N, CA, C and O atoms as a printed pandas DataFrame, in Angstrom:
     atom_number atom_name residue_name chain_id  residue_number  x_coord  y_coord  z_coord
0              1         N          MET        A               1    0.854   -1.173    0.000
1              2        CA          MET        A               1    0.000    0.000    0.000
2              3         C          MET        A               1    0.901    1.237    0.000
3              4         O          MET        A               1    1.832    1.332    0.799
4              5         N          THR        A               2    0.624    2.164   -0.880
5              6        CA          THR        A               2    1.424    3.384   -0.946
6              7         C          THR        A               2    1.055    4.319    0.192
7              8         O          THR        A               2    0.072    4.092    0.897
8              9         N          ASP        A               3    1.840    5.366    0.369
9             10        CA          ASP        A               3    1.620    6.309    1.455
10            11         C          ASP        A               3    0.753    7.490    1.035
11            12         O          ASP        A               3    1.018    8.618    1.449
12            13         N          SER        A               4   -0.248    7.264    0.242
13            14        CA          SER        A               4   -1.161    8.310   -0.194
14            15         C          SER        A               4   -1.983    8.801    0.997
15            16         O          SER        A               4   -2.274    8.031    1.912
16            17         N          ILE        A               5   -2.359   10.090    0.986
17            18        CA          ILE        A               5   -3.161   10.616    2.094
18            19         C          ILE        A               5   -4.639   10.273    1.944
19            20         O          ILE        A               5   -5.417   10.460    2.879
20            21         N          TRP        A               6   -5.034    9.767    0.758
21            22        CA          TRP        A               6   -6.411    9.322    0.601
22            23         C          TRP        A               6   -6.509    8.330   -0.545
23            24         O          TRP        A               6   -5.643    8.287   -1.419
24            25         N          LYS        A               7   -7.555    7.543   -0.534
25            26        CA          LYS        A               7   -7.798    6.527   -1.552
26            27         C          LYS        A               7   -9.302    6.417   -1.759
27            28         O          LYS        A               7  -10.092    6.738   -0.871
28            29         N          VAL        A               8   -9.675    5.966   -2.926
29            30        CA          VAL        A               8  -11.078    5.721   -3.238
30            31         C          VAL        A               8  -11.194    4.269   -3.683
31            32         O          VAL        A               8  -10.413    3.807   -4.515
32            33         N          PHE        A               9  -12.162    3.553   -3.133
33            34        CA          PHE        A               9  -12.403    2.157   -3.486
34            35         C          PHE        A               9  -13.849    2.021   -3.951
35            36         O          PHE        A               9  -14.749    2.643   -3.386
36            37         N          GLU        A              10  -14.067    1.218   -4.965
37            38        CA          GLU        A              10  -15.415    0.934   -5.453
38            39         C          GLU        A              10  -15.795   -0.472   -4.991
39            40         O          GLU        A              10  -15.098   -1.441   -5.292
40            41         N          VAL        A              11  -16.896   -0.574   -4.262
41            42        CA          VAL        A              11  -17.310   -1.856   -3.695
42            43         C          VAL        A              11  -17.480   -2.910   -4.781
43            44         O          VAL        A              11  -17.023   -4.040   -4.608
44            45         N          ALA        A              12  -18.117   -2.577   -5.886
45            46        CA          ALA        A              12  -18.336   -3.560   -6.953
46            47         C          ALA        A              12  -17.007   -4.118   -7.465
47            48         O          ALA        A              12  -16.896   -5.319   -7.713
48            49         N          GLU        A              13  -16.010   -3.265   -7.624
49            50        CA          GLU        A              13  -14.697   -3.713   -8.082
50            51         C          GLU        A              13  -14.025   -4.607   -7.037
51            52         O          GLU        A              13  -13.403   -5.610   -7.386
52            53         N          LEU        A              14  -14.150   -4.246   -5.765
53            54        CA          LEU        A              14  -13.566   -5.059   -4.702
54            55         C          LEU        A              14  -14.234   -6.424   -4.636
55            56         O          LEU        A              14  -13.562   -7.442   -4.469
56            57         N          GLU        A              15  -15.566   -6.445   -4.769
57            58        CA          GLU        A              15  -16.293   -7.719   -4.736
58            59         C          GLU        A              15  -15.856   -8.612   -5.891
59            60         O          GLU        A              15  -15.618   -9.805   -5.699
60            61         N          GLU        A              16  -15.751   -8.048   -7.080
61            62        CA          GLU        A              16  -15.344   -8.828   -8.253
62            63         C          GLU        A              16  -13.932   -9.376   -8.073
63            64         O          GLU        A              16  -13.685  -10.551   -8.344
64            65         N          LYS        A              17  -13.017   -8.543   -7.623
65            66        CA          LYS        A              17  -11.636   -8.978   -7.397
66            67         C          LYS        A              17  -11.586  -10.089   -6.351
67            68         O          LYS        A              17  -10.869  -11.075   -6.522
68            69         N          GLY        A              18  -12.348   -9.929   -5.271
69            70        CA          GLY        A              18  -12.370  -10.946   -4.220
70            71         C          GLY        A              18  -12.900  -12.278   -4.709
71            72         O          GLY        A              18  -12.406  -13.333   -4.311
72            73         N          LYS        A              19  -13.907  -12.235   -5.573
73            74        CA          LYS        A              19  -14.471  -13.480   -6.102
74            75         C          LYS        A              19  -13.494  -14.174   -7.041
75            76         O          LYS        A              19  -13.449  -15.403   -7.091
76            77         N          VAL        A              20  -12.716  -13.403   -7.780
77            78        CA          VAL        A              20  -11.716  -13.981   -8.687
78            79         C          VAL        A              20  -10.584  -14.611   -7.882
79            80         O          VAL        A              20  -10.131  -15.710   -8.203
80            81         N          LEU        A              21  -10.124  -13.920   -6.835
81            82        CA          LEU        A              21   -9.020  -14.429   -6.017
82            83         C          LEU        A              21   -9.419  -15.636   -5.190
83            84         O          LEU        A              21   -8.610  -16.537   -4.970
84            85         N          GLY        A              22  -10.673  -15.660   -4.726
85            86        CA          GLY        A              22  -11.186  -16.833   -4.056
86            87         C          GLY        A              22  -11.098  -16.937   -2.548
87            88         O          GLY        A              22  -11.919  -17.657   -1.979
88            89         N          PRO        A              23  -10.182  -16.289   -1.845
89            90        CA          PRO        A              23  -10.157  -16.483   -0.401
90            91         C          PRO        A              23  -11.362  -15.813    0.255
91            92         O          PRO        A              23  -11.903  -14.852   -0.293
92            93         N          PRO        A              24  -11.788  -16.301    1.411
93            94        CA          PRO        A              24  -12.954  -15.678    2.044
94            95         C          PRO        A              24  -12.701  -14.236    2.493
95            96         O          PRO        A              24  -13.639  -13.441    2.554
96            97         N          TYR        A              25  -11.450  -13.887    2.809
97            98        CA          TYR        A              25  -11.153  -12.527    3.270
98            99         C          TYR        A              25  -10.110  -11.904    2.350
99           100         O          TYR        A              25   -9.071  -12.503    2.074
100          101         N          MET        A              26  -10.402  -10.687    1.879
101          102        CA          MET        A              26   -9.467   -9.961    1.034
102          103         C          MET        A              26   -9.267   -8.561    1.609
103          104         O          MET        A              26  -10.181   -7.737    1.602
104          105         N          GLU        A              27   -8.070   -8.310    2.102
105          106        CA          GLU        A              27   -7.746   -6.982    2.615
106          107         C          GLU        A              27   -7.494   -6.035    1.449
107          108         O          GLU        A              27   -6.812   -6.395    0.489
108          109         N          PHE        A              28   -8.047   -4.817    1.528
109          110        CA          PHE        A              28   -7.791   -3.847    0.464
110          111         C          PHE        A              28   -7.168   -2.555    0.977
111          112         O          PHE        A              28   -6.794   -1.700    0.174
112          113         N          LEU        A              29   -7.047   -2.392    2.289
113          114        CA          LEU        A              29   -6.392   -1.215    2.848
114          115         C          LEU        A              29   -5.733   -1.582    4.166
115          116         O          LEU        A              29   -6.325   -2.258    5.007
116          117         N          ARG        A              30   -4.486   -1.120    4.335
117          118        CA          ARG        A              30   -3.798   -1.280    5.619
118          119         C          ARG        A              30   -2.967   -0.033    5.844
119          120         O          ARG        A              30   -2.091    0.299    5.045
120          121         N          VAL        A              31   -3.250    0.654    6.941
121          122        CA          VAL        A              31   -2.471    1.793    7.412
122          123         C          VAL        A              31   -2.199    1.535    8.884
123          124         O          VAL        A              31   -2.783    0.605    9.440
124          125         N          PRO        A              32   -1.350    2.301    9.543
125          126        CA          PRO        A              32   -0.994    1.968   10.923
126          127         C          PRO        A              32   -2.178    1.822   11.893
127          128         O          PRO        A              32   -2.106    1.013   12.818
128          129         N          SER        A              33   -3.244    2.571   11.705
129          130        CA          SER        A              33   -4.336    2.517   12.684
130          131         C          SER        A              33   -5.602    1.836   12.177
131          132         O          SER        A              33   -6.607    1.812   12.888
132          133         N          LEU        A              34   -5.579    1.274   10.950
133          134        CA          LEU        A              34   -6.809    0.735   10.364
134          135         C          LEU        A              34   -6.477   -0.275    9.285
135          136         O          LEU        A              34   -5.512   -0.123    8.535
136          137         N          SER        A              35   -7.301   -1.314    9.224
137          138        CA          SER        A              35   -7.239   -2.282    8.137
138          139         C          SER        A              35   -8.662   -2.509    7.665
139          140         O          SER        A              35   -9.582   -2.592    8.479
140          141         N          CYS        A              36   -8.855   -2.612    6.343
141          142        CA          CYS        A              36  -10.188   -2.832    5.773
142          143         C          CYS        A              36  -10.125   -3.990    4.797
143          144         O          CYS        A              36   -9.136   -4.172    4.087
144          145         N          GLY        A              37  -11.194   -4.771    4.772
145          146        CA          GLY        A              37  -11.264   -5.888    3.847
146          147         C          GLY        A              37  -12.697   -6.246    3.543
147          148         O          GLY        A              37  -13.635   -5.681    4.105
148          149         N          ILE        A              38  -12.844   -7.190    2.648
149          150        CA          ILE        A              38  -14.153   -7.752    2.330
150          151         C          ILE        A              38  -14.101   -9.223    2.700
151          152         O          ILE        A              38  -13.130   -9.919    2.402
152          153         N          TYR        A              39  -15.159   -9.688    3.355
153          154        CA          TYR        A              39  -15.263  -11.071    3.814
154          155         C          TYR        A              39  -16.461  -11.698    3.123
155          156         O          TYR        A              39  -17.572  -11.172    3.189
156          157         N          PHE        A              40  -16.230  -12.831    2.458
157          158        CA          PHE        A              40  -17.277  -13.547    1.725
158          159         C          PHE        A              40  -17.522  -14.894    2.382
159          160         O          PHE        A              40  -16.574  -15.626    2.668
160          161         N          LEU        A              41  -18.779  -15.229    2.622
161          162        CA          LEU        A              41  -19.139  -16.568    3.087
162          163         C          LEU        A              41  -20.330  -17.043    2.259
163          164         O          LEU        A              41  -21.337  -16.344    2.150
164          165         N          GLU        A              42  -20.208  -18.235    1.678
165          166        CA          GLU        A              42  -21.299  -18.795    0.899
166          167         C          GLU        A              42  -22.367  -19.364    1.815
167          168         O          GLU        A              42  -22.092  -19.736    2.956
168          169         N          ALA        A              43  -23.590  -19.428    1.302
169          170        CA          ALA        A              43  -24.697  -20.019    2.055
170          171         C          ALA        A              43  -24.292  -21.413    2.523
171          172         O          ALA        A              43  -23.788  -22.220    1.742
172          173         N          GLY        A              44  -24.518  -21.682    3.793
173          174        CA          GLY        A              44  -24.208  -22.976    4.369
174          175         C          GLY        A              44  -22.752  -23.193    4.749
175          176         O          GLY        A              44  -22.432  -24.205    5.373
176          177         N          ALA        A              45  -21.868  -22.282    4.396
177          178        CA          ALA        A              45  -20.437  -22.451    4.688
178          179         C          ALA        A              45  -20.159  -22.214    6.173
179          180         O          ALA        A              45  -20.876  -21.452    6.822
180          181         N          PRO        A              46  -19.128  -22.858    6.711
181          182        CA          PRO        A              46  -18.732  -22.557    8.090
182          183         C          PRO        A              46  -17.884  -21.294    8.140
183          184         O          PRO        A              46  -17.146  -20.996    7.201
184          185         N          ASP        A              47  -17.991  -20.565    9.223
185          186        CA          ASP        A              47  -17.139  -19.397    9.466
186          187         C          ASP        A              47  -16.042  -19.857   10.408
187          188         O          ASP        A              47  -16.304  -20.141   11.577
188          189         N          LEU        A              48  -14.826  -19.933    9.914
189          190        CA          LEU        A              48  -13.721  -20.508   10.679
190          191         C          LEU        A              48  -12.854  -19.482   11.384
191          192         O          LEU        A              48  -11.797  -19.829   11.911
192          193         N          GLN        A              49  -13.279  -18.220   11.405
193          194        CA          GLN        A              49  -12.438  -17.207   12.034
194          195         C          GLN        A              49  -12.337  -17.423   13.544
195          196         O          GLN        A              49  -13.215  -18.021   14.167
196          197         N          THR        A              50  -11.255  -16.925   14.102
197          198        CA          THR        A              50  -11.016  -16.988   15.538
198          199         C          THR        A              50  -10.991  -15.552   16.070
199          200         O          THR        A              50  -10.923  -14.611   15.279
200          201         N          PRO        A              51  -11.044  -15.364   17.390
201          202        CA          PRO        A              51  -11.027  -14.002   17.935
202          203         C          PRO        A              51   -9.802  -13.214   17.469
203          204         O          PRO        A              51   -8.723  -13.773   17.268
204          205         N          HIS        A              52   -9.991  -11.925   17.304
205          206        CA          HIS        A              52   -8.932  -11.037   16.835
206          207         C          HIS        A              52   -8.432  -10.181   17.989
207          208         O          HIS        A              52   -9.125  -10.008   18.992
208          209         N          ASP        A              53   -7.234   -9.654   17.840
209          210        CA          ASP        A              53   -6.646   -8.787   18.856
210          211         C          ASP        A              53   -7.085   -7.334   18.714
211          212         O          ASP        A              53   -6.682   -6.482   19.505
212          213         N          GLU        A              54   -7.912   -7.049   17.706
213          214        CA          GLU        A              54   -8.348   -5.681   17.437
214          215         C          GLU        A              54   -9.867   -5.590   17.482
215          216         O          GLU        A              54  -10.566   -6.564   17.200
216          217         N          ASP        A              55  -10.374   -4.408   17.840
217          218        CA          ASP        A              55  -11.799   -4.148   17.682
218          219         C          ASP        A              55  -12.118   -4.249   16.199
219          220         O          ASP        A              55  -11.262   -4.017   15.346
220          221         N          GLU        A              56  -13.376   -4.603   15.906
221          222        CA          GLU        A              56  -13.761   -4.870   14.527
222          223         C          GLU        A              56  -15.176   -4.369   14.279
223          224         O          GLU        A              56  -16.039   -4.465   15.152
224          225         N          VAL        A              57  -15.409   -3.837   13.089
225          226        CA          VAL        A              57  -16.743   -3.436   12.659
226          227         C          VAL        A              57  -17.031   -4.136   11.339
227          228         O          VAL        A              57  -16.198   -4.148   10.433
228          229         N          TYR        A              58  -18.230   -4.722   11.244
229          230        CA          TYR        A              58  -18.701   -5.337   10.004
230          231         C          TYR        A              58  -19.864   -4.507    9.472
231          232         O          TYR        A              58  -20.698   -4.025   10.238
232          233         N          TYR        A              59  -19.910   -4.348    8.156
233          234        CA          TYR        A              59  -21.082   -3.780    7.490
234          235         C          TYR        A              59  -21.529   -4.815    6.468
235          236         O          TYR        A              59  -20.757   -5.200    5.590
236          237         N          VAL        A              60  -22.780   -5.267    6.584
237          238        CA          VAL        A              60  -23.290   -6.302    5.690
238          239         C          VAL        A              60  -23.721   -5.664    4.371
239          240         O          VAL        A              60  -24.693   -4.910    4.315
240          241         N          LEU        A              61  -22.973   -5.983    3.308
241          242        CA          LEU        A              61  -23.297   -5.465    1.975
242          243         C          LEU        A              61  -24.448   -6.237    1.349
243          244         O          LEU        A              61  -25.320   -5.654    0.704
244          245         N          SER        A              62  -24.446   -7.552    1.542
245          246        CA          SER        A              62  -25.510   -8.387    0.982
246          247         C          SER        A              62  -25.557   -9.698    1.745
247          248         O          SER        A              62  -24.595  -10.085    2.409
248          249         N          GLY        A              63  -26.692  -10.373    1.641
249          250        CA          GLY        A              63  -26.847  -11.683    2.259
250          251         C          GLY        A              63  -27.535  -11.629    3.602
251          252         O          GLY        A              63  -27.942  -10.575    4.091
252          253         N          ARG        A              64  -27.649  -12.839    4.190
253          254        CA          ARG        A              64  -28.335  -12.954    5.477
254          255         C          ARG        A              64  -27.751  -14.137    6.235
255          256         O          ARG        A              64  -27.505  -15.200    5.666
256          257         N          ALA        A              65  -27.533  -13.933    7.528
257          258        CA          ALA        A              65  -26.982  -14.976    8.397
258          259         C          ALA        A              65  -27.283  -14.608    9.843
259          260         O          ALA        A              65  -27.916  -13.591   10.130
260          261         N          ARG        A              66  -26.816  -15.455   10.737
261          262        CA          ARG        A              66  -26.857  -15.145   12.164
262          263         C          ARG        A              66  -25.412  -15.001   12.619
263          264         O          ARG        A              66  -24.503  -15.606   12.051
264          265         N          ILE        A              67  -25.215  -14.191   13.652
265          266        CA          ILE        A              67  -23.888  -14.068   14.258
266          267         C          ILE        A              67  -24.023  -14.394   15.739
267          268         O          ILE        A              67  -25.011  -14.050   16.388
268          269         N          ARG        A              68  -23.002  -15.066   16.249
269          270        CA          ARG        A              68  -22.932  -15.371   17.676
270          271         C          ARG        A              68  -21.696  -14.666   18.215
271          272         O          ARG        A              68  -20.591  -14.872   17.713
272          273         N          VAL        A              69  -21.879  -13.836   19.238
273          274        CA          VAL        A              69  -20.781  -13.121   19.885
274          275         C          VAL        A              69  -20.859  -13.412   21.374
275          276         O          VAL        A              69  -21.835  -13.059   22.036
276          277         N          ASP        A              70  -19.833  -14.053   21.891
277          278        CA          ASP        A              70  -19.791  -14.429   23.311
278          279         C          ASP        A              70  -21.096  -15.066   23.779
279          280         O          ASP        A              70  -21.601  -14.751   24.857
280          281         N          GLY        A              71  -21.637  -15.972   22.951
281          282        CA          GLY        A              71  -22.828  -16.735   23.323
282          283         C          GLY        A              71  -24.147  -16.073   23.023
283          284         O          GLY        A              71  -25.187  -16.709   23.192
284          285         N          LYS        A              72  -24.164  -14.820   22.584
285          286        CA          LYS        A              72  -25.409  -14.141   22.233
286          287         C          LYS        A              72  -25.562  -14.124   20.717
287          288         O          LYS        A              72  -24.585  -13.943   19.989
288          289         N          GLU        A              73  -26.801  -14.316   20.241
289          290        CA          GLU        A              73  -27.050  -14.446   18.812
290          291         C          GLU        A              73  -27.934  -13.332   18.288
291          292         O          GLU        A              73  -28.771  -12.782   19.004
292          293         N          LYS        A              74  -27.720  -13.010   16.996
293          294        CA          LYS        A              74  -28.512  -11.960   16.348
294          295         C          LYS        A              74  -28.559  -12.242   14.851
295          296         O          LYS        A              74  -27.559  -12.646   14.259
296          297         N          GLN        A              75  -29.731  -12.028   14.237
297          298        CA          GLN        A              75  -29.878  -12.108   12.777
298          299         C          GLN        A              75  -29.275  -10.848   12.169
299          300         O          GLN        A              75  -29.499   -9.751   12.680
300          301         N          VAL        A              76  -28.514  -10.989   11.086
301          302        CA          VAL        A              76  -27.960   -9.839   10.372
302          303         C          VAL        A              76  -28.286   -9.985    8.895
303          304         O          VAL        A              76  -28.443  -11.093    8.381
304          305         N          GLN        A              77  -28.386   -8.845    8.224
305          306        CA          GLN        A              77  -28.740   -8.831    6.810
306          307         C          GLN        A              77  -28.204   -7.556    6.187
307          308         O          GLN        A              77  -27.581   -6.738    6.864
308          309         N          GLN        A              78  -28.450   -7.388    4.882
309          310        CA          GLN        A              78  -27.979   -6.204    4.183
310          311         C          GLN        A              78  -28.316   -4.952    4.976
311          312         O          GLN        A              78  -29.462   -4.742    5.374
312          313         N          GLY        A              79  -27.298   -4.118    5.203
313          314        CA          GLY        A              79  -27.474   -2.876    5.947
314          315         C          GLY        A              79  -27.153   -2.969    7.429
315          316         O          GLY        A              79  -27.044   -1.940    8.096
316          317         N          SER        A              80  -26.998   -4.172    7.961
317          318        CA          SER        A              80  -26.638   -4.316    9.376
318          319         C          SER        A              80  -25.197   -3.873    9.599
319          320         O          SER        A              80  -24.325   -4.117    8.765
320          321         N          ILE        A              81  -24.958   -3.223   10.725
321          322        CA          ILE        A              81  -23.608   -2.834   11.147
322          323         C          ILE        A              81  -23.355   -3.494   12.488
323          324         O          ILE        A              81  -24.172   -3.383   13.402
324          325         N          LEU        A              82  -22.227   -4.182   12.614
325          326        CA          LEU        A              82  -21.902   -4.913   13.838
326          327         C          LEU        A              82  -20.570   -4.450   14.382
327          328         O          LEU        A              82  -19.619   -4.249   13.627
328          329         N          TYR        A              83  -20.500   -4.284   15.672
329          330        CA          TYR        A              83  -19.235   -4.012   16.351
330          331         C          TYR        A              83  -18.904   -5.235   17.191
331          332         O          TYR        A              83  -19.763   -5.755   17.903
332          333         N          VAL        A              84  -17.648   -5.700   17.110
333          334        CA          VAL        A              84  -17.185   -6.818   17.932
334          335         C          VAL        A              84  -15.905   -6.371   18.632
335          336         O          VAL        A              84  -14.929   -5.986   17.988
336          337         N          ARG        A              85  -15.929   -6.430   19.944
337          338        CA          ARG        A              85  -14.782   -6.033   20.767
338          339         C          ARG        A              85  -13.612   -6.987   20.536
339          340         O          ARG        A              85  -13.808   -8.172   20.264
340          341         N          ALA        A              86  -12.422   -6.469   20.646
341          342        CA          ALA        A              86  -11.211   -7.278   20.516
342          343         C          ALA        A              86  -11.280   -8.481   21.449
343          344         O          ALA        A              86  -11.765   -8.370   22.575
344          345         N          THR        A              87  -10.806   -9.600   20.993
345          346        CA          THR        A              87  -10.705  -10.893   21.685
346          347         C          THR        A              87  -12.047  -11.590   21.921
347          348         O          THR        A              87  -12.068  -12.671   22.510
348          349         N          ALA        A              88  -13.167  -11.008   21.484
349          350        CA          ALA        A              88  -14.474  -11.654   21.687
350          351         C          ALA        A              88  -14.636  -12.824   20.721
351          352         O          ALA        A              88  -14.350  -12.705   19.529
352          353         N          GLU        A              89  -15.099  -13.955   21.251
353          354        CA          GLU        A              89  -15.435  -15.107   20.408
354          355         C          GLU        A              89  -16.616  -14.698   19.539
355          356         O          GLU        A              89  -17.618  -14.200   20.051
356          357         N          HIS        A              90  -16.505  -14.906   18.217
357          358        CA          HIS        A              90  -17.610  -14.570   17.327
358          359         C          HIS        A              90  -17.520  -15.367   16.036
359          360         O          HIS        A              90  -16.434  -15.717   15.574
360          361         N          SER        A              91  -18.690  -15.647   15.463
361          362        CA          SER        A              91  -18.729  -16.332   14.171
362          363         C          SER        A              91  -20.114  -16.181   13.575
363          364         O          SER        A              91  -21.109  -16.014   14.281
364          365         N          PHE        A              92  -20.148  -16.245   12.251
365          366        CA          PHE        A              92  -21.411  -16.251   11.521
366          367         C          PHE        A              92  -21.842  -17.699   11.356
367          368         O          PHE        A              92  -20.999  -18.584   11.214
368          369         N          PHE        A              93  -23.138  -17.948   11.374
369          370        CA          PHE        A              93  -23.663  -19.300   11.201
370          371         C          PHE        A              93  -25.054  -19.176   10.587
371          372         O          PHE        A              93  -25.575  -18.075   10.411
372          373         N          GLU        A              94  -25.647  -20.333   10.263
373          374        CA          GLU        A              94  -26.944  -20.341    9.583
374          375         C          GLU        A              94  -26.944  -19.304    8.454
375          376         O          GLU        A              94  -27.834  -18.458    8.362
376          377         N          ILE        A              95  -25.935  -19.393    7.611
377          378        CA          ILE        A              95  -25.812  -18.459    6.487
378          379         C          ILE        A              95  -26.840  -18.864    5.447
379          380         O          ILE        A              95  -26.648  -19.829    4.707
380          381         N          GLU        A              96  -27.935  -18.116    5.398
381          382        CA          GLU        A              96  -29.067  -18.444    4.533
382          383         C          GLU        A              96  -28.816  -18.026    3.091
383          384         O          GLU        A              96  -29.233  -18.717    2.161
384          385         N          GLU        A              97  -28.138  -16.903    2.900
385          386        CA          GLU        A              97  -27.793  -16.383    1.579
386          387         C          GLU        A              97  -26.316  -16.026    1.615
387          388         O          GLU        A              97  -25.808  -15.586    2.646
388          389         N          ASP        A              98  -25.619  -16.213    0.488
389          390        CA          ASP        A              98  -24.216  -15.785    0.440
390          391         C          ASP        A              98  -24.121  -14.404    1.085
391          392         O          ASP        A              98  -24.918  -13.515    0.786
392          393         N          ILE        A              99  -23.151  -14.233    1.961
393          394        CA          ILE        A              99  -23.027  -12.968    2.677
394          395         C          ILE        A              99  -21.694  -12.305    2.337
395          396         O          ILE        A              99  -20.649  -12.955    2.303
396          397         N          THR        A             100  -21.754  -11.015    2.090
397          398        CA          THR        A             100  -20.577  -10.207    1.800
398          399         C          THR        A             100  -20.532   -9.083    2.809
399          400         O          THR        A             100  -21.498   -8.336    2.963
400          401         N          LEU        A             101  -19.396   -8.962    3.505
401          402        CA          LEU        A             101  -19.257   -7.982    4.577
402          403         C          LEU        A             101  -18.039   -7.096    4.344
403          404         O          LEU        A             101  -16.973   -7.579    3.962
404          405         N          LEU        A             102  -18.203   -5.804    4.575
405          406        CA          LEU        A             102  -17.054   -4.918    4.685
406          407         C          LEU        A             102  -16.555   -5.058    6.112
407          408         O          LEU        A             102  -17.353   -5.050    7.049
408          409         N          VAL        A             103  -15.253   -5.186    6.292
409          410        CA          VAL        A             103  -14.677   -5.398    7.616
410          411         C          VAL        A             103  -13.659   -4.299    7.890
411          412         O          VAL        A             103  -12.799   -4.008    7.059
412          413         N          PHE        A             104  -13.771   -3.696    9.065
413          414        CA          PHE        A             104  -12.861   -2.627    9.484
414          415         C          PHE        A             104  -12.209   -3.056   10.792
415          416         O          PHE        A             104  -12.898   -3.265   11.790
416          417         N          PHE        A             105  -10.892   -3.187   10.793
417          418        CA          PHE        A             105  -10.145   -3.520   11.998
418          419         C          PHE        A             105   -9.444   -2.281   12.516
419          420         O          PHE        A             105   -8.787   -1.577   11.750
420          421         N          ALA        A             106   -9.572   -2.004   13.800
421          422        CA          ALA        A             106   -8.804   -0.933   14.436
422          423         C          ALA        A             106   -7.357   -1.404   14.554
423          424         O          ALA        A             106   -7.100   -2.606   14.621
424          425         N          SER        A             107   -6.439   -0.491   14.580
425          426        CA          SER        A             107   -5.008   -0.776   14.795
426          427         C          SER        A             107   -4.400   -1.690   13.741
427          428         O          SER        A             107   -3.481   -2.452   14.039
428          429         N          GLY        A             108   -4.901   -1.622   12.519
429          430        CA          GLY        A             108   -4.240   -2.312   11.430
430          431         C          GLY        A             108   -4.652   -3.739   11.184
431          432         O          GLY        A             108   -4.180   -4.322   10.208
432          433         N          GLY        A             109   -5.482   -4.341   11.979
433          434        CA          GLY        A             109   -5.994   -5.680   11.699
434          435         C          GLY        A             109   -5.052   -6.797   12.036
435          436         O          GLY        A             109   -3.931   -6.579   12.495
436          437         N          PRO        A             110   -5.532   -8.017   11.797
437          438        CA          PRO        A             110   -4.742   -9.205   12.168
438          439         C          PRO        A             110   -3.452   -9.279   11.366
439          440         O          PRO        A             110   -3.437   -8.956   10.178
440          441         N          SER        A             111   -2.387   -9.696   11.998
441          442        CA          SER        A             111   -1.081   -9.732   11.355
442          443         C          SER        A             111   -1.024  -10.763   10.236
443          444         O          SER        A             111   -0.195  -10.634    9.335
444          445         N          GLU        A             112   -1.884  -11.787   10.268
445          446        CA          GLU        A             112   -1.859  -12.802    9.238
446          447         C          GLU        A             112   -2.703  -12.437    8.025
447          448         O          GLU        A             112   -2.809  -13.232    7.091
448          449         N          ALA        A             113   -3.319  -11.229    8.018
449          450        CA          ALA        A             113   -4.182  -10.838    6.888
450          451         C          ALA        A             113   -3.369  -10.634    5.633
451          452         O          ALA        A             113   -3.923  -10.303    4.585
């Protein structure tokens, strides 16, 4: 990533690139205090993520699923915004429709991204 003071990303282009590359998570921005990516899960797929060391925000671009955070569950769908505290156990399940999420990590995101 270059040291530009600003960038513009088009969601449709990011989604297309992510689908071509194939991994469930595709990071598209990393700066010292923030990391952003798109996370794709197909209907019925397992969510294998583990707790992160950073606070995280998800914005549901499309699809529908349930999320479990520290034992509490909630239905999420297009337009839902979720905050998950650092180190909290969380995962999506009962993915009824392919789900695409914008993901924002505080402090640059997971080191393995």
